[in-house]
C-alpha positions as CSV (number, residue, x, y, z in Angstrom):
1,M,0.1,0.2,0.0
2,V,1.2,3.4,-0.8
3,V,0.8,5.7,1.8
4,A,1.4,9.4,0.9
5,S,0.2,12.6,3.0
6,G,-1.6,10.2,5.4
7,R,-3.9,8.2,3.3
8,S,-3.3,4.6,1.5
9,H,-3.5,4.7,-1.9
10,P,-3.9,0.6,-3.0
11,Q,-4.6,0.4,-7.0
12,C,-1.3,2.7,-7.0
13,A,0.4,0.4,-5.2
14,R,-0.4,-2.7,-7.1
15,D,0.2,-0.9,-10.8
16,L,3.8,0.5,-9.1
17,C,4.5,-3.2,-8.4
18,A,3.1,-4.6,-11.3
19,A,5.8,-1.8,-13.5
20,G,8.4,-3.2,-11.9
21,E,9.0,0.9,-9.8
22,V,8.3,-0.7,-6.3
23,D,10.2,-3.5,-5.1
24,E,7.9,-5.7,-2.5
25,W,8.8,-7.6,0.9
26,E,6.0,-9.3,2.7
27,A,7.6,-9.3,5.8
28,E,6.4,-8.5,9.6
29,L,8.3,-6.4,12.1
30,P,10.9,-5.9,13.2
31,F,12.9,-7.1,10.6
32,T,15.2,-9.6,11.4
33,A,18.6,-9.0,11.6
34,E,19.1,-10.4,7.6
35,Q,16.1,-8.3,6.4
36,Q,17.5,-5.2,8.3
37,K,20.8,-5.9,6.5
38,E,19.5,-6.0,3.4
39,F,17.0,-3.2,3.7
40,L,19.3,-0.9,4.6
41,S,22.0,-1.8,1.9
42,Q,19.7,-1.9,-0.5
43,Y,16.7,0.1,0.3
44,W,17.6,2.9,2.6
45,Q,16.9,6.5,0.8
46,K,17.7,4.3,-2.6
47,R,15.4,2.9,-3.9
48,P,11.0,2.0,-3.0
49,L,10.3,-0.7,-0.5
50,L,6.7,-2.0,-0.4
51,V,6.5,-3.8,3.1
52,R,3.1,-5.6,2.8
53,G,2.7,-7.1,6.7
54,A,4.8,-4.1,8.4
55,A,2.1,-2.8,9.6
56,P,-1.0,-4.6,11.9
57,S,-4.4,-4.0,10.4
58,V,-6.8,-1.3,11.9
59,V,-10.1,-1.4,12.5
60,V,-12.3,1.8,12.7
61,S,-15.8,2.6,14.5
62,T,-17.9,5.1,13.6
63,P,-18.1,7.3,16.5
64,T,-21.3,7.8,18.6
65,P,-23.1,11.1,18.2
66,R,-21.6,11.9,21.6
67,Q,-18.0,10.9,20.8
68,R,-18.6,13.6,17.8
69,A,-20.4,16.2,19.8
70,L,-17.4,15.4,22.2
71,L,-14.2,15.7,19.3
72,S,-15.9,18.6,17.5
73,G,-15.9,20.9,20.9
74,R,-19.5,21.5,21.1
75,C,-19.5,19.1,25.2
């Protein structure tokens, strides 16, 4: 998933990976020692890398009317 300005664009990531413009790993953080070495030598500030599975899924719930009021400062 490509992240730009805090927004994710899964279609863009697929297109870039398919075109060979972005390498793709399936890994969880923290990296193993071997992955750290490869990441630092091959990618850090050199080439783009998409790491699928690096961050856990986030479940977003819809705020209740009370929570919306609190967030907007009306309470």
